[in-house]
N, C-alpha and C positions, 0 to 999 in steps of 0.2 A: 537308208539308215541315217546319213548325213542330212538329209531333208527332214528327218524325224527329229533329230537333235537340234536343228536350227529352229523348227517350229516350236520345240520345247522351250528353248531359250527365250523366244519371243513370249511365250505364254507366262514363263516364270518372271520375265521383266515386268510384264503387265500386272501380274499378281503383286509383286513388289510394290509397284506405284499405288496400287489400290489399298494394299494394307498399310503402306506408309502413310497415305492420306487419311486413313481411318484412325491410325494411331496418333497422328498429329492434330486431328481435328479437335476443337474445343469441346470439352465435356458438356453434357447437357445441363443447363443450370439447374441447381438443387431446388426442389420445391421446399421453401422455408416456411410454409404455413404450418403452425403448430397444431391445427385443428383439422387437418386432412384426416379422412377415414373416420374411424369410430369414435376418436376422441374430440370431435368438434362440438358436439351439441351442448355440452355442460359449460365448460370454461370460456369458450368464445363468446357466447352470448352475455355471460355476466360480465365479462371484462368490457364490453361495449355498452353498457348500461349508460345512457345519458338522460337525466331527468327520469321520466317515466316512459321512455322510449328504448328499444333496442335495435341496435344496428350491427349486424355481424362484421367482424373485421378479420382481415387476412392474417395479421401476425401481431403478437403484443409488443410492438416496438414504439412506445411513446416518444414524442419529441422531449429533448432536454428542457426541463422547466426552468425559467428564468428566476433567479434568486429574488425572493420578496419576503418580508416578515410574514409570518403565518403561524398556525398551530403547530405544536411540536409534532415530531413524527410518531412518537410513542406517547401513549396515554399512561403516565406512571401510576402506579397502584392499581391498575386494571389488568385483568387476564386478557390478552389479545388473542382473537380467533382467526385462524388462517385457513383458507380454502384448501380442501384436501388433495386436489389435483395439482401437480407441478408439471408443466411442460418444459421439455429440454429440446431445444431445436438442434439439429445437427449443422454444424458450420463446415467450413472448408477443412481439407486435408492438407496441412501445410507441408508435410514430408513428401506426399505425392506430388504436390505442386512443384516443389524445389526439385524434385527429381526430374519431372517432365521438362521444366523450364532449362535445366541444365543439359538436355539432350537437343542437338540440332538435327536437322533433316538427314545429314550424311551419317550421323551416329545411328539413327534409327534404321536406315537402309543397311548399315553394316551389321546391326544386330540380326535383321531379318535375313540378310544373306547368310550370315553364320548358322542360323537355325535351319534354313533350308539346305544349305550346303552340306552340313553334318550328316543329313539323312539322304540327300539325293545324290551325293557324288558316288557313295558305294553302290546306289541302285543303278546309276548311269553305268558304271563300270560292269554290272551284270546284265546289261542290255535290256533293262525294264522299259515299259511304255511311260515314257516321260510325261506325255500329256496327261493321262490319267493319274499318274503319281502326283504331279503338281496340283491338280485339282483336289485330289485326296488329302494331301498335306496341308493345303491352304484351309480346307473346312476344318481339319483337326486343330489347327492353330487358332483360327477364329473361335471354335467350340471352347478350346482351352481358356482363351481370353475371356469369353463370356462366362464361362463357369468361375473364373477367379473373380470377375467383377460381382457375380451373383453372391458367391460365398462371402465376399467381402461386405456386401449390402446386408446379407443375412446376419452378419456377425454384429452389426451396429443396430439392427432392427429392435433388439431388446434393451438397448442401452437406456432409453428413456424411463422404461418402466423400473429397470434396475435402480437407476439414479434415484427416482422418486421414492421408491420403497426404502433404499438404504440411507436416503437423507433423513427420512422421518425416524428410522430406526436409530440413526446415530444420535438425533436430538433426544430421543427418549433415553438412550445409553448414558447421554451426559447428565440428564436429571437424576438417573440412578447412581451414577458415579460420584456425584457431588451431594447425594442424599438430600435432594431438594423434594420437598413434600408436594403434593399436588396443590395444597393451599398456598405455596409460595411460588407457584409457576407465574411467569410473566407472559407466556406464549403457549398456545396448544392448537393441534390441528382439529378441524371439525370432523367429526365422523362422517364418512362417505354416505351412510344411511340416515344422516340426521335430516329432520323435516326441511331446513332450509335448503339443503343440498338437493333433496328429491324434489322440492317445488321449483327449483330453479331449472334443473333438468327437464321436469315435465312441462314447464311453461315457456321455456327458451324458444321454442319454435313460433310462438305467438308473436304478435306485432307489439304487444305491450307487456311490461313486465314490472308490477309494483315495486317501488324501492323499498318498502318496509319489508319484503322477504329477505333483503340482503343486510338488514340492520344488525343481524348477529354475526356478519362477516367483517373483520377488520382489514385483512391483507389477502392478497393473492401473490403467489411466487411463479416465476417463469424464468427461463435461462437458455442458455446455448453452450455447446461444447465444440472444441476444435481439436482435431488429431494433429500431433506434433511429431509424430515418428515414433516407431517402437510402441511401447505401452503408455507413453506419455501423452497427457491431455490438458488442455486448458479449459476450464469450466467458469462461466459467468452466470451469476444468480441475481436477478432483479426481484426486490420486494416493493410492491405497490400498494399503498394505503387507498383503499376504495373511497373513502369519504372525501379525501382531498386531492387524490391524483399524484401525491408525493411519491417519489421512488428513492430507493438506496440500492447500491449495486455492491456485489462482492465477488472476488475472483481468486482462484487458485490454479496453480500450474503444478502438476504432480503425476506420478505413474496412476494409471486409471483406477487401480484398487485402493489408492489413498485418497483420491479426490474429494469424495463425498464426506470423508471423516473430517478432512482439513476444512472443507466448506461449512459443514454443520457446526464446526467449533466456532467459526467466525460469526454465524448467525446466532448461535446460542450466547456468545458473549456480548453481541449487541444488544439482544434482548434482555438477557438475565443479570448483567453485571449491574453492581450497584451504582447508583446515581450519586456523583460526587459534586461538591460545591465547585462552581465555576471560578476561573481564574481571576484574581483580582490584583489589578495593576499595583504593585508595591510602591512605585515611585510616580505617582500621577503627576507631580510638578516638573518632571524631566522630559525633555525632548531629545531623541536620540538622532544623530547625523552620522552616517557612515563615511568611511574614508573614501576618497574618489577612486573610480573604478581604474583610473589610469595609473594609480599610485597606492595600492593597498597596503604596501609595506614600505616603510621609510625611516629615517632617523627621527629621534624625538624632537629635535629642533624643527625639522621641516614639518612634522606633524603638528606640532604647536602652532606654527604659522598658519597652517590650514584651518585649525580649530579657531583661532583667533579671528581669521577672516570670515568665520561663519558666526561670529559672535558667541562662541562656546568655549568649553575648556575640555581638558582630559576628565574622564570619569574616575572616581575612586574605585578601588578594587571591590568593595561591597557593592557598589552601585552597578559595576559591570556584571557581576555575578548574579545578581537579582535579575537584572534585565535578560541575561542569556537564559535564564530558567523559564521564561515565557514563550521562547521561540519567536520567529519573525511573524507569527500569524495571530498573536494576541496583543492586546493593548499594552503598550509600553515594554514589549519583548523584542529582542534582537536574535539573530540566528545563534545556536549553541556554540561556546567557544571551541576553537579547533584544538585537536590534540597536539602536543609537543609544539606550542606556538609560544610566542612572547607578546603581550600587549602593554602599551604605555598606560600608566595610571598617574593619578595626581597624588597618591599617597606619598608620605614622607616619614620614614621612621627614625632611626638614630643618626642619620645623616642628611643634611640639607642638600640632596642630589636628586636626580631624576630617578625614579623607581619604575620597576616594571613587574607585571604579574605574569608568571610562569605557569603554563599548564602541563600535564602529564607528568612524566618523571622528572624533568627538571624542576617542577614545582614542589617535589618531595625532597628535595636535596637540603643539605643544612642551611638554615636561614629561612626556610619556609618559601611559599610561592611569591611573596612580595619582597623584592630586594633590589639593590642597585645593579649596574653593569659590571660590578667588580669581577674580575676573572673572564669576562666574556669579550672585552674590547668594545669596539663600536656595534651596536645593535641596530639592525634593522628590523623593526617590529611591526605588528598590526596594532591598529588603533581605531576607536571610536571617539567622536566628539559628543558633547552633551550640554544642553542649555538648561538652566535651572538652578535653584538653591540647593546648598548642601544640607542634607537631614542632620537633625540632632544627633542621631546615632553615630554617624560618620564623624561629625565633628568632635564628639567625645573622644574617640581614639586619637584623632589628629592632635587635640589640645594635650593629651597625655604625652604623646611622643614629643610635642614641641617643648614640654617641660624637661623631658629627658635630655633633649638636645642642648638645653642651655648650660653653659659652663658654669654658671652661678648656683645651679639647683644642688642643694645638699645631698650627699650620697644617702643618707637615711630615707629622703624623700624619694630619691630615684628607686631605692629598694622597694617601697611602698607601691610606687607606680608600676614598677616591674611585676610585682605580686598580683596587682589588679589585672594586668595584662595576662599574666599566665593563668589566672583562675577564670578568666573570660575566654581563654583559648583563642587569642588573637593570633593572626597570620605570623607575626614576628615575635611572639612571647618567648621569653627565655625562662625554661622551667626551673632553673636553679634558684630563682627567687619566689617560686610558688609557695613554699612553706613559711616564708617571712612572717605572714600573718594567718591566724586560722580562718578568717572569712574575708570577703571583699569589704563588708561593712566595717570591720575592724581596721582594715588597712585605710579606709576613706575617712574614718574618725581620726586616726592618727594624722592624716594629712590636714584636717581641719584644725587640729591643734597646732599644727606647723604653719598655719595660715594660708593653706590652699583649700580652696573649696572645689569639690568633685561632684558633679551632678551625673550619678550612675544611669546608664541606659536602662530603660525598662525592660 
């Protein structure tokens, strides 16, 4: 009996090592070919069309194209036709990878020992044949592991078909939801039984495939999905323009039941949204210089010294706002202004002092967003420097405030100037004078009679 138990322990230990090695061994590299099995003949060949030749490809993963001026990705005013088949490749399972990598060899052995021990210890107490029992349990565990892997593979087998059909259905649903007629569509999927599709699938095994067959196809779609744990998934979709090879990519991360709906909305917006006029640099004569990275915030005195050293000045609030509307990626633009920040500006209103532009809640306080440091003590603010002339629009407001600041300016003239500022909704306008004159022109006419010429902004 003691010999039998000793032999059983040796067998169990050997099985532990074998199972541990199997569980820790790297998984077989996934077959990422989107054209394996029955889905290969159609899309694979047409993606590989080069001139009038066809070369089978392993996977639709084109190299990132270098940027160069070329034709627009979309042909505005034309209905775009998309190949009906969409291939979604299965990527990695991040959740399983993370779980596996977080387990070391001792942890795996411990798990196996617990699984064996919870069953074998009671059996051993009942004097069972431990050799046969160990073999039986090992086979059961391996069978269970195999069944789990098979069920998991089966669960994702239909994802590609489901994604493909749901994506097309979501696109059509959006057209119905927005009441867009067929004549107003900017994209549509080719019918799978259309002559072009049938011809491509029929001729794809041949060595040549005339390009004129594909003239009715504008784009082809393909993508991949990655399991993130639970029911969450990350899906990437690539749209390739057949005539030029240009690509656009879209990505969503969401519960698997919502992924295609969100992805379809992005693609729908990309194709169907109205085309708007491009950004026009509102201040082409200005050159923007950021503050140094080593000192992005400082006092106005130090900031002025830096700008002067660059042959530049502080921007006026209007210049700063217009530039920030263009973002850092468009000509003449700078990054959006930070919330609850204070920027140095060149504006001067009723006091001949340094003024600041307050964003966020402080900008909504009494006095408007442009004001002095009164009540704030020493301000360490953000700043930009700018080179270039001051526009006529900016000069108009500065000239009005300069007249208001002059001690010798008569009060009736001040009232007319304040009325103009209020009616123009200037940053520092005082609304108590808004009704002094019925219109801006009446106020300007009064100023002319008083000897002050005002060139109103257009």
